[in-house]
C-alpha positions as CSV (number, residue, x, y, z in Angstrom):
1,X,108.2,91.4,92.1
2,X,109.7,88.8,94.3
3,X,107.9,85.6,95.4
4,X,107.4,86.5,99.2
5,X,105.5,89.9,98.4
6,X,103.2,87.9,95.7
7,X,102.4,85.6,98.4
8,X,101.3,88.5,100.7
9,X,99.6,90.2,98.3
10,X,97.6,87.4,97.9
11,X,96.8,86.8,101.6
12,X,95.8,90.3,101.7
13,X,93.3,90.0,98.4
14,X,91.5,86.6,99.7
15,X,90.9,88.4,103.0
16,X,89.2,90.8,100.8
17,X,87.0,88.7,99.2
18,X,85.5,87.2,102.0
19,X,82.1,86.4,100.4
20,X,83.9,83.0,98.8
21,X,84.5,81.4,102.0
22,X,81.2,80.1,103.6
23,X,81.4,81.9,107.0
24,X,78.3,82.8,108.5
25,X,76.5,86.4,108.4
26,X,75.6,86.6,112.1
27,X,74.9,90.1,112.7
28,X,72.0,92.2,111.1
29,X,73.9,95.2,109.8
30,X,77.5,96.3,109.2
31,X,79.2,97.9,112.5
32,X,78.5,101.7,112.0
33,X,82.4,102.2,112.1
34,X,84.6,102.8,108.9
35,X,86.2,100.2,107.2
36,X,89.0,102.7,106.5
37,X,89.5,103.3,110.4
38,X,92.3,101.3,112.1
39,X,90.2,99.2,115.1
40,X,91.8,100.7,117.8
41,X,88.9,103.2,117.6
42,X,86.4,101.1,115.8
43,X,86.3,98.4,118.5
44,X,82.3,97.6,119.2
45,X,83.8,96.2,122.3
46,X,86.1,98.3,124.2
47,X,86.0,102.1,124.2
48,X,88.3,103.1,127.2
49,X,91.4,103.4,125.0
50,X,89.7,106.5,123.6
51,X,91.5,108.0,126.3
52,X,94.9,107.9,124.6
53,X,93.5,109.9,121.4
54,X,92.5,113.4,120.8
55,X,90.0,113.5,118.5
56,X,88.8,116.2,116.0
57,X,85.4,115.6,114.8
58,X,83.5,115.9,111.7
59,X,81.6,119.0,113.0
60,X,84.5,120.4,114.6
61,X,86.3,120.1,110.6
62,X,83.6,121.7,108.8
63,X,83.5,124.8,111.5
64,X,87.0,125.4,110.9
65,X,88.8,126.8,108.1
66,X,89.5,123.4,106.6
67,X,90.9,123.4,103.3
68,X,93.6,120.9,104.4
69,X,94.5,118.6,107.3
70,X,97.3,121.2,108.3
71,X,94.6,124.1,109.0
72,X,92.5,121.9,111.0
73,X,95.6,120.4,113.2
74,X,97.2,123.7,113.9
75,X,94.7,124.3,116.8
76,X,95.1,120.9,118.5
77,X,96.8,120.8,121.9
78,X,100.3,119.4,121.5
79,X,101.2,120.2,118.0
80,X,102.7,123.2,116.1
81,X,103.2,123.8,112.6
82,X,105.9,125.9,110.9
83,X,106.7,126.5,107.5
84,X,110.4,125.8,106.7
85,X,113.2,126.8,103.9
86,X,111.5,124.3,101.4
87,X,108.1,126.4,101.6
88,X,106.9,122.7,103.5
89,X,104.7,122.4,106.9
90,X,106.3,120.4,109.0
91,X,105.4,119.8,112.7
92,X,106.3,118.8,116.3
93,X,104.3,116.9,118.7
94,X,105.0,117.1,122.2
95,X,108.6,117.9,120.8
96,X,108.8,114.9,118.5
97,X,110.0,115.6,115.2
98,X,107.4,114.9,112.5
99,X,110.0,112.0,110.9
100,X,109.2,110.2,114.5
101,X,105.5,110.3,114.1
102,X,103.3,108.4,111.4
103,X,100.9,109.7,109.5
104,X,97.9,107.9,108.2
105,X,95.5,108.5,105.3
106,X,92.4,106.2,105.7
107,X,94.5,103.7,107.4
108,X,97.4,103.6,105.1
109,X,100.7,104.7,106.1
110,X,101.5,107.8,103.8
111,X,105.1,109.3,104.5
112,X,107.3,109.9,101.6
113,X,109.6,106.7,101.4
114,X,113.0,108.3,100.9
115,X,112.8,110.7,103.9
116,X,109.7,109.4,106.1
117,X,107.8,113.1,106.1
118,X,104.8,114.4,104.0
119,X,103.4,117.9,104.2
120,X,99.7,117.4,104.6
121,X,98.9,120.8,103.8
122,X,99.5,119.5,100.1
123,X,96.5,117.1,100.8
124,X,93.6,119.8,100.0
125,X,90.1,118.8,100.0
126,X,87.0,119.0,102.5
127,X,86.2,115.0,102.5
128,X,88.2,114.8,105.9
129,X,85.5,113.8,108.5
130,X,88.0,112.8,111.6
131,X,91.5,113.7,112.6
132,X,92.8,111.4,115.2
133,X,96.2,112.4,117.2
134,X,97.9,110.0,119.5
135,X,100.6,111.6,121.3
136,X,104.0,109.9,122.9
137,X,102.1,106.2,123.3
138,X,99.9,105.4,120.4
139,X,98.1,101.9,119.7
140,X,100.4,99.2,118.7
141,X,97.9,98.5,115.9
142,X,99.8,101.6,114.4
143,X,102.7,99.6,113.2
144,X,106.3,100.5,113.1
145,X,107.9,104.0,113.4
146,X,105.6,105.6,115.7
147,X,108.2,106.9,117.8
148,X,106.1,110.0,119.2
149,X,102.5,109.5,118.3
150,X,100.5,109.0,115.1
151,X,98.6,111.5,113.2
152,X,95.3,109.5,111.9
153,X,93.0,111.3,109.1
154,X,89.8,109.8,108.0
155,X,87.9,110.8,104.3
156,X,83.8,110.5,104.6
157,X,82.3,107.0,103.7
158,X,80.0,107.4,101.1
159,X,76.3,107.2,102.1
160,X,73.5,105.7,100.6
161,X,71.6,108.7,99.8
162,X,72.2,111.1,96.9
163,X,74.2,113.9,98.1
164,X,76.3,117.0,96.5
165,X,78.1,119.8,97.4
166,X,80.1,122.8,96.5
167,X,82.2,125.1,97.8
168,X,84.1,128.5,96.3
169,X,86.1,131.1,98.1
170,X,88.4,134.0,96.8
171,X,90.6,136.4,98.7
172,X,92.1,140.0,98.6
173,X,95.5,138.6,97.9
174,X,94.5,136.7,95.0
175,X,93.6,133.3,96.5
176,X,91.3,131.2,95.1
177,X,89.6,128.0,96.6
178,X,87.0,125.5,94.7
179,X,85.5,122.5,95.6
180,X,83.1,119.9,94.1
181,X,81.6,116.4,95.5
182,X,78.7,114.0,94.8
183,X,77.9,110.7,96.3
184,X,75.0,108.4,95.4
185,X,74.8,104.5,95.2
186,X,73.9,102.1,93.1
187,X,72.2,98.7,93.9
188,X,74.7,97.7,97.0
189,X,77.4,100.0,95.8
190,X,77.9,103.3,97.2
191,X,80.2,106.0,95.7
192,X,81.7,109.4,96.2
193,X,83.6,111.5,93.8
194,X,85.3,115.2,94.8
195,X,87.4,117.3,92.9
196,X,89.2,120.4,94.4
197,X,91.6,123.1,93.2
198,X,93.4,125.8,94.7
199,X,95.7,128.6,93.4
200,X,97.5,131.3,94.8
201,X,99.7,134.6,93.5
202,X,102.2,135.6,95.8
203,X,101.2,136.6,99.2
204,X,101.1,139.9,101.3
205,X,103.4,140.5,103.8
206,X,102.6,142.6,106.7
207,X,102.8,146.1,106.3
208,X,105.7,146.3,108.8
209,X,107.8,144.2,107.1
210,X,111.3,146.1,106.4
211,X,113.0,145.6,103.3
212,X,115.9,142.3,103.5
213,X,118.4,141.3,101.5
214,X,116.3,138.7,99.7
215,X,112.9,140.3,99.6
216,X,112.0,144.0,99.3
217,X,108.1,143.8,100.6
218,X,104.9,144.2,99.7
219,X,104.2,140.7,98.1
220,X,106.0,137.6,99.3
221,X,109.1,136.7,96.5
222,X,108.3,133.2,94.4
223,X,105.7,132.3,96.6
224,X,103.0,131.5,94.0
225,X,101.4,127.8,93.6
226,X,98.6,125.8,92.5
227,X,97.1,122.4,94.1
228,X,95.0,119.9,92.4
229,X,92.9,116.7,94.2
230,X,90.6,114.2,92.5
231,X,89.3,111.5,95.0
232,X,87.0,108.1,94.3
233,X,85.5,106.2,97.2
234,X,83.4,103.1,96.5
235,X,82.3,101.1,99.3
236,X,80.1,97.8,98.0
237,X,78.0,95.8,101.1
238,X,78.7,92.3,99.7
239,X,76.1,91.1,102.5
240,X,75.1,91.9,105.8
241,X,79.0,91.0,107.5
242,X,81.2,91.8,104.7
243,X,82.4,95.2,103.2
244,X,84.5,96.0,100.1
245,X,86.2,99.4,99.5
246,X,88.8,100.7,96.8
247,X,89.8,104.1,97.4
248,X,91.8,106.6,94.8
249,X,93.6,109.8,95.4
250,X,95.2,111.9,92.9
251,X,97.1,115.1,94.0
252,X,98.7,116.9,91.2
253,X,100.4,120.1,92.7
254,X,103.5,122.3,91.9
255,X,104.8,125.3,94.1
256,X,107.8,127.8,94.3
257,X,109.9,128.7,97.2
258,X,110.3,131.7,98.6
259,X,114.0,132.6,99.7
260,X,115.2,133.0,103.6
261,X,115.2,136.6,103.9
262,X,118.4,137.1,105.9
263,X,120.8,134.7,104.4
264,X,123.9,135.4,102.0
265,X,123.2,132.1,99.9
266,X,119.6,132.1,99.4
267,X,118.0,128.9,97.5
268,X,116.1,129.7,94.3
269,X,113.9,126.6,94.0
270,X,110.8,125.7,92.7
271,X,108.6,122.2,92.6
272,X,107.5,122.4,88.6
273,X,106.1,118.9,90.1
274,X,104.5,117.5,93.4
275,X,102.1,114.4,92.9
276,X,100.9,111.8,94.8
277,X,99.0,108.7,93.9
278,X,97.0,106.6,96.3
279,X,95.4,103.1,95.5
280,X,93.8,101.1,98.1
281,X,91.3,98.1,98.9
282,X,89.6,97.7,102.0
283,X,88.1,95.2,103.6
284,X,85.7,94.6,106.8
285,X,84.7,91.1,107.3
286,X,82.6,89.6,110.3
287,X,83.4,85.9,110.5
288,X,81.3,85.2,114.0
289,X,80.2,87.2,116.8
290,X,84.0,86.7,118.4
291,X,85.8,87.4,115.0
292,X,86.1,90.3,112.9
293,X,89.1,91.1,110.4
294,X,90.1,94.5,108.8
295,X,92.3,94.7,106.1
296,X,93.9,96.9,103.6
297,X,96.0,96.4,100.5
298,X,97.6,100.1,98.9
299,X,100.0,101.2,96.4
300,X,101.2,104.8,97.3
301,X,103.2,107.0,94.8
302,X,105.0,110.1,94.9
303,X,106.7,111.9,92.3
304,X,108.6,115.1,93.0
305,X,111.0,117.9,90.3
306,X,112.8,120.2,91.8
307,X,114.5,123.2,89.6
308,X,117.5,124.9,91.5
309,X,118.6,128.2,89.8
310,X,121.1,130.7,90.0
311,X,119.2,133.9,90.4
312,X,115.8,135.5,91.7
313,X,114.6,135.7,88.3
314,X,115.0,131.6,87.8
315,X,116.0,131.4,84.5
316,X,119.7,130.6,84.8
317,X,121.4,127.1,86.3
318,X,125.0,127.5,85.5
319,X,126.7,127.6,88.9
320,X,127.5,124.4,90.4
321,X,124.9,124.8,93.1
322,X,122.3,124.9,90.5
323,X,120.8,121.3,89.6
324,X,117.5,119.6,88.3
325,X,116.5,116.8,90.8
326,X,113.7,114.2,90.5
327,X,112.4,111.8,92.9
328,X,110.4,109.0,91.8
329,X,109.2,107.0,95.0
330,X,106.5,104.6,95.8
331,X,105.4,102.3,98.8
332,X,103.6,99.1,98.1
333,X,102.2,96.8,100.9
334,X,99.1,95.6,103.3
335,X,97.7,95.0,106.5
336,X,95.6,92.5,108.6
337,X,93.9,93.5,111.7
338,X,92.1,90.6,113.2
339,X,89.8,91.5,116.2
340,X,88.7,88.5,118.3
341,X,86.7,88.0,121.7
342,X,88.7,85.2,123.2
343,X,88.0,86.5,127.3
344,X,84.9,87.9,128.5
345,X,86.9,90.6,130.1
346,X,88.1,92.5,126.8
347,X,89.0,92.2,123.2
348,X,92.1,90.8,121.6
349,X,93.4,92.9,118.5
350,X,96.2,92.1,116.2
351,X,98.1,93.6,113.3
352,X,100.2,92.1,110.6
353,X,101.7,93.9,108.0
354,X,104.3,94.4,105.2
355,X,105.5,97.6,103.3
356,X,107.8,98.1,100.5
357,X,109.5,101.4,100.1
358,X,111.3,102.2,96.7
359,X,113.0,105.5,96.1
360,X,114.4,106.2,92.8
361,X,116.3,109.5,92.4
362,X,118.6,111.5,89.6
363,X,120.2,114.9,89.5
364,X,120.8,116.4,86.1
365,X,121.3,113.8,83.4
366,X,122.4,111.1,85.5
367,X,120.8,107.9,85.6
368,X,118.3,107.0,88.3
369,X,119.8,105.7,91.9
370,X,117.6,103.1,93.5
371,X,117.5,102.2,97.3
372,X,114.9,100.3,98.8
373,X,113.6,98.4,102.1
374,X,111.0,96.4,103.5
375,X,109.4,96.6,106.7
376,X,107.5,93.5,108.0
377,X,105.3,93.6,111.7
378,X,103.1,92.0,113.7
379,X,101.7,92.9,116.9
380,X,99.0,91.8,119.6
381,X,97.0,94.1,122.0
382,X,94.8,93.3,124.7
383,X,92.1,95.0,126.3
384,X,91.2,93.8,130.1
385,X,88.2,94.8,132.1
386,X,89.5,94.3,135.6
387,X,86.7,95.5,137.5
388,X,83.7,97.8,136.8
389,X,86.1,100.6,137.4
390,X,89.2,99.6,136.5
391,X,90.6,99.2,132.6
392,X,94.0,97.5,131.4
393,X,95.0,97.5,127.9
394,X,98.7,95.9,127.2
395,X,100.4,95.2,123.8
396,X,103.4,94.0,122.5
397,X,104.7,94.1,118.8
398,X,107.8,93.1,116.8
399,X,109.0,94.7,113.7
400,X,111.9,93.5,111.0
401,X,113.5,96.3,108.9
402,X,115.3,94.3,105.7
403,X,117.3,96.5,103.4
404,X,116.8,95.3,99.7
405,X,118.6,97.6,97.5
406,X,121.2,100.3,97.6
407,X,122.8,102.3,95.2
408,X,126.6,101.9,95.1
409,X,128.6,99.4,97.7
410,X,126.2,100.4,100.7
411,X,124.8,97.6,102.4
412,X,122.7,97.2,106.3
413,X,121.9,94.0,108.3
414,X,118.3,93.3,108.8
415,X,117.2,94.6,112.0
416,X,114.3,93.2,114.6
417,X,113.1,95.5,116.9
418,X,110.4,95.0,119.9
419,X,108.3,97.4,121.5
420,X,105.8,97.1,124.4
421,X,102.9,99.3,126.3
422,X,100.8,99.6,128.6
423,X,97.6,101.6,129.7
424,X,95.5,101.7,133.0
425,X,92.3,103.6,133.7
426,X,90.1,104.2,136.7
427,X,86.7,105.7,136.6
428,X,86.3,107.6,140.0
429,X,82.8,108.7,139.1
430,X,80.6,109.2,136.5
431,X,82.4,111.3,133.9
432,X,85.9,111.4,135.7
433,X,88.7,109.0,134.8
434,X,92.3,109.1,135.9
435,X,94.8,107.2,133.6
436,X,98.5,106.3,133.0
437,X,100.2,105.2,130.3
438,X,104.0,103.8,129.4
439,X,105.4,102.2,126.8
440,X,108.9,101.9,124.8
441,X,108.8,103.0,121.1
442,X,111.3,103.2,118.2
443,X,111.8,104.3,114.8
444,X,114.1,102.6,112.3
445,X,116.2,104.9,109.9
446,X,114.8,106.3,107.0
447,X,116.5,105.5,102.9
448,X,117.8,108.9,103.4
449,X,119.0,108.8,106.6
450,X,121.2,105.6,105.5
451,X,122.4,106.4,102.2
452,X,121.7,110.2,100.9
453,X,125.2,112.1,100.6
454,X,123.3,115.3,100.6
455,X,124.9,116.5,97.4
456,X,128.7,115.5,98.3
457,X,128.0,117.3,101.5
458,X,127.6,114.0,103.8
459,X,129.2,110.9,103.9
460,X,126.7,107.9,104.1
461,X,126.0,105.6,107.2
462,X,124.3,102.7,106.1
463,X,125.2,101.0,110.0
464,X,122.9,103.8,111.4
465,X,120.7,102.0,114.6
466,X,116.9,102.9,115.4
467,X,116.0,105.8,117.4
468,X,114.0,104.8,120.7
469,X,112.2,106.1,123.8
470,X,110.5,105.4,127.0
471,X,107.3,107.2,126.9
472,X,105.2,108.0,130.1
473,X,101.5,110.1,130.7
474,X,99.7,110.4,133.5
475,X,96.4,112.2,133.8
476,X,92.6,112.8,134.5
477,X,89.7,113.9,132.4
478,X,86.1,115.1,132.9
479,X,83.0,115.6,131.2
480,X,79.3,116.0,131.4
481,X,76.9,117.2,128.7
482,X,78.1,120.5,128.3
483,X,81.5,120.7,129.2
484,X,84.9,118.8,129.4
485,X,88.5,119.2,130.7
486,X,91.6,117.0,130.5
487,X,94.8,117.5,132.4
488,X,98.0,115.6,131.8
489,X,101.8,115.3,132.9
490,X,104.0,113.9,130.0
491,X,107.8,112.6,130.1
492,X,109.3,111.0,126.9
493,X,113.4,110.0,127.1
494,X,114.8,109.7,123.9
495,X,117.9,107.8,122.8
496,X,120.3,107.1,119.8
497,X,118.6,109.8,118.1
498,X,120.0,110.0,114.3
499,X,122.0,113.7,114.4
500,X,124.6,115.3,112.2
501,X,128.2,115.1,113.0
502,X,130.8,117.6,111.9
503,X,133.7,115.7,110.3
504,X,137.5,117.0,109.0
505,X,137.5,118.4,105.4
506,X,133.8,120.3,106.0
507,X,132.2,117.1,105.9
508,X,129.5,115.5,107.9
509,X,127.8,112.5,108.7
510,X,124.4,111.4,110.3
511,X,125.3,109.3,113.5
512,X,123.2,107.7,116.6
513,X,124.8,110.2,119.0
514,X,122.1,112.1,120.7
515,X,119.9,112.1,123.6
516,X,117.1,114.5,124.7
517,X,114.2,114.8,126.9
518,X,110.4,116.1,126.5
519,X,108.6,116.9,129.5
520,X,105.5,119.1,130.2
521,X,102.0,119.9,130.6
522,X,99.0,119.5,128.7
523,X,96.0,121.0,129.4
524,X,92.3,121.0,127.2
525,X,89.0,122.2,127.9
526,X,85.6,123.2,126.5
527,X,82.7,124.4,128.2
528,X,79.1,125.4,126.4
529,X,77.2,128.4,127.7
530,X,74.1,129.6,126.3
531,X,74.8,130.0,122.7
532,X,78.4,130.5,123.0
533,X,81.0,127.6,123.0
534,X,84.4,128.0,124.1
535,X,87.5,125.8,123.8
536,X,91.0,126.2,125.2
537,X,94.0,124.2,124.9
538,X,97.6,125.1,126.7
539,X,101.0,123.0,126.2
540,X,104.1,123.7,128.1
541,X,106.9,122.0,127.0
542,X,110.5,121.6,128.5
543,X,112.6,120.1,125.5
544,X,116.2,119.6,126.2
545,X,119.3,118.1,124.4
546,X,120.8,115.7,126.6
547,X,123.3,114.7,124.1
548,X,127.1,114.2,125.7
549,X,128.8,116.4,123.1
550,X,126.0,119.1,123.0
551,X,127.1,122.9,122.9
552,X,123.6,123.7,124.1
553,X,120.5,122.1,125.6
554,X,118.3,124.2,123.0
555,X,116.6,121.8,120.3
556,X,115.2,123.8,117.1
557,X,111.7,125.4,117.1
558,X,110.0,123.5,120.1
559,X,107.8,126.3,121.9
560,X,107.8,126.6,125.8
561,X,104.5,128.0,125.4
562,X,101.7,127.2,123.1
563,X,98.4,128.5,124.0
564,X,95.1,128.1,121.7
565,X,91.7,129.9,121.9
566,X,88.3,128.9,119.8
567,X,85.2,130.4,120.6
568,X,81.7,130.0,118.6
569,X,79.1,132.5,119.1
570,X,75.6,131.4,117.8
571,X,74.0,135.0,117.1
572,X,70.9,133.8,116.0
573,X,69.7,130.7,114.3
574,X,71.6,132.0,110.7
575,X,74.2,133.9,112.1
576,X,77.2,132.5,113.6
577,X,80.8,134.4,114.6
578,X,83.5,132.3,115.3
579,X,87.0,134.2,117.0
580,X,90.0,132.2,117.3
581,X,93.5,133.0,118.8
582,X,96.8,131.5,119.7
583,X,100.2,132.4,121.6
584,X,103.5,131.0,120.6
585,X,106.5,131.7,123.0
586,X,110.2,130.8,123.5
587,X,111.3,128.5,120.7
588,X,114.8,128.7,120.0
589,X,116.8,128.2,116.7
590,X,120.3,128.0,115.6
591,X,121.4,130.8,113.3
592,X,123.2,129.2,109.9
593,X,125.7,132.0,109.8
594,X,127.0,132.5,113.5
595,X,125.9,128.8,114.6
596,X,125.0,130.8,117.8
597,X,121.5,129.6,119.5
598,X,119.1,132.9,119.2
599,X,115.4,133.2,120.0
600,X,112.8,133.6,117.3
601,X,110.1,136.2,117.9
602,X,107.2,135.3,120.3
603,X,104.1,136.0,118.5
604,X,100.0,135.8,118.7
605,X,97.5,135.4,115.8
606,X,93.7,136.4,115.8
607,X,91.2,135.3,113.2
608,X,87.6,135.8,113.2
609,X,85.0,134.3,110.5
610,X,81.0,135.6,110.1
611,X,78.9,132.9,108.7
612,X,75.4,133.4,107.2
613,X,73.6,129.7,106.9
614,X,70.3,129.1,105.7
615,X,68.4,125.8,106.1
616,X,71.5,123.9,106.1
617,X,71.6,124.5,102.2
618,X,74.1,127.3,102.2
619,X,76.6,129.2,103.7
620,X,78.3,132.7,102.9
621,X,81.2,133.3,105.3
622,X,83.9,136.1,105.6
623,X,86.7,135.2,107.3
624,X,89.7,137.6,108.4
625,X,93.2,136.1,109.0
626,X,96.1,137.9,111.0
627,X,93.4,140.4,111.9
628,X,96.1,143.0,113.1
629,X,98.6,142.1,110.0
630,X,101.3,140.9,112.5
631,X,104.5,140.4,111.3
632,X,106.0,137.1,112.6
633,X,108.7,134.5,111.4
634,X,107.6,130.8,111.5
635,X,111.1,129.6,111.2
636,X,114.5,131.9,110.6
637,X,114.2,133.9,107.8
638,X,110.7,132.6,106.6
639,X,108.1,135.8,107.2
640,X,104.5,134.6,107.4
641,X,101.4,135.8,105.6
642,X,99.9,139.5,106.4
643,X,96.0,140.2,106.9
644,X,94.0,138.0,104.5
645,X,90.5,138.9,103.8
646,X,88.2,136.0,102.5
647,X,84.7,135.9,101.2
648,X,83.1,132.0,100.3
649,X,80.2,130.4,99.8
650,X,79.2,126.7,100.7
651,X,76.3,125.1,99.2
């Protein structure tokens, strides 16, 4: 480990153990916000920046099918999940691809170091307390690579009282899910422990599915999986002004990859290992009434083992396209968030961050190839209350990308980027606001984009530059005690996008040749009448490829229309009925065989849940997904599950 990295980690560690310093404790209690939260939302002096964030709170998470963050997020406005040919769930946020979105778990950026992606459906458990979406223009405090926004996933903070919980469910598709959790305290230390397991046999396809070259119907070939998750969280209240926390997350999964049903050369893949382990140390320190400092030091490892076979029996690897591949990656870093009260009109927030990404891979019996890079960043965000009705937030940051190791003779020069943004809000009346946001955002290329030859099909391009965009949003929101409504117009202009370019001799290369525009309308509302709560949102997205060399204006898997509805009816004090529906329409893809652009099926989904609860001690529920057993495709050649009936118990 180099000296600069050691020095930075020492600074973070010192910040975490501020009891050694004679700073006075000037408050009676620790603030109510969690030290896992990025302080853009935990700010005790300012709250108007919540305008730029959509939050799914604890109550909403508990009411939904909440086995993993993907199931909670899929009904949020502006986001669209699809299952891809690798059997991974990926999402797009107002048209931005997932690689252009930063994903955080308890304040830690958790994307896989090599490709900048993470399948959040692999993060099983019921410890999630809040999930926040920032679309287009996220706070400076989220750091580098948030070109199109952020997803911030927060887990529960241990409480001071003894609590335990358990859940168990099973379905007609041989799907099993179990969860155990316990929390308590010892003197000043609060702790929680949870374990979750999920497993499933091959899922059932809709009855209307007709046999295809790579799928005969009935149950989906090779769709079995198993997931395990073990989490520990410790929080120590050093005194009334200082907290220290340790989070440990261990994920041990495996899953198979169903072949695309239409293609002539299907993949016969499986992942016998998909492991992710996260260790982090968090601190929250109130220095005096005008200075607050949060910090986090983290180590995030990822181990992926992929086997590619010759046939659908998954027992032969003699052909040239068969292989065994291992990724052994990790990220190491830390972040400091100072918060200052320098002027009476508002709060000053800052960020100092460091992260080193390391990717190690080997195919078949080859030795490991290693690639690594560092990203260092700093930023400043100032809130200003201009008048009693006008609020302003401005921010600027600088991020520095430094390549460290590249297998072979590849090299790249360091890259320094600057970003900036502003948010202006005006309160028209009690509960009614209008707002305007604009900003310049960027994303560094990933290690995979810079150096991967994709099994000999691509020529690496270590000269790739950053992607960048200009993002704008104009909107209004209104709320009272029983309802809320939000309306937004958004416009995003993307430049120097990284895309695949065809070269001679049937080779390809990633180059900065693409431009795109994402514009649209987003509405979201909630109304509570008598014993019913109705929530709905609609997103209209016009996503256009504006690249000079384009053959079409289409961009893959960006639905033009996305409508979500969610109804909760409290039938009695013990009985509750939930109904969910969504509609997805007008999305296109490029057929891999003909290279022609074709329209994917429009589809609707309907789900319902009946809950019986007794004195908040236990809940029995019956859930039906895809009530009408509709056949639809998530992406080309990827049929989704048919009707599933689940019976569950929560204690």
